[in-house]
Phi, psi and omega in degrees: 000127181265155179278133174244126178295156179299142177274146177295150176295131182305128178081000185302311184246005182280145172287136184295149175297140185236090183288342182270359183306311182298320179292320179295319179298318177302310183294317177300316179297317179299324179276356179075028185249002187277127165056041172216136178294151178226120183301328179289322177289327175297319179292324176299311181296326174296318176297316179299320178298317179294314181301322181266342183079011184277151176291328186234141170213147187214153163245113194242122176257132184258123178263196181286323183233359182208170175243145177232124180271092178291333172239130187214131172230121180227160178292155179302325177235125180299133187281344184257127179254128180281170183301329181276003178093347179286157176269142183271084181269131176275122179264195183281339187237134172226153175300155182299332183272008175264138173081189192247348181299321178301329175293319179296316183295315179294318183284337185061028181220151176295158180222126179241120177238100185286327173213105184301338178293344179281351184238102180311323182301326185253340186298332182270007181292144182305329183292336180293307183281318188281327182242356180074019183293127183239340180219152184211140178221118182215151180223145179284150173260097183258119183278181186292339179277352184094000181278131176273112184278330186170212183219163164244129184211161173229146178215157181214164179267358175244149171301144184228137175269081184293317178065185180297322179300319179294316181299311181298318180298313185291322180293320179294313179299320179295316180295318178299313183294321181296323175298317180293322178296315179294322179295316183288327183271329182263328182257356179075011180276151180292150179289000000 
């Protein structure tokens, strides 16, 4: 009898299946929000970073195979240095299986991870090792049709006690932003 190593628990580290992705991509394109940086959303992300004290903040739209940070706030110098001496800079695009936003989108619910290492399901995510992410706070951007377009989120390389106040803040900001997005894209009003 040969030894077989234990198999990982099904779904433990996998990004959840996203059956709404094709419809979401269509809706994002119709709203003019797919895969383009937006200075107003960058400013929103900057405000979120200041409000939470997090190193990173994003307005993230999720596609079928990737994520796009239309709003992005990062430190001037990436704080994590890799073994090869390069800095772990987060750019505008990440694969869909990186990070925690895809979980928020599929669940349609906010997610608070004060220390991702405390959650085996999330501790093995590539952003933990590649970018040093240790804490995450995110809420879905759910439009008036009930479609989850993406997320508003903050992340840090240190564990963070986001608490109930952080959860309520991120949910309020997400609800406010989605109203502003719909008004600006469908009604021609400024964001």
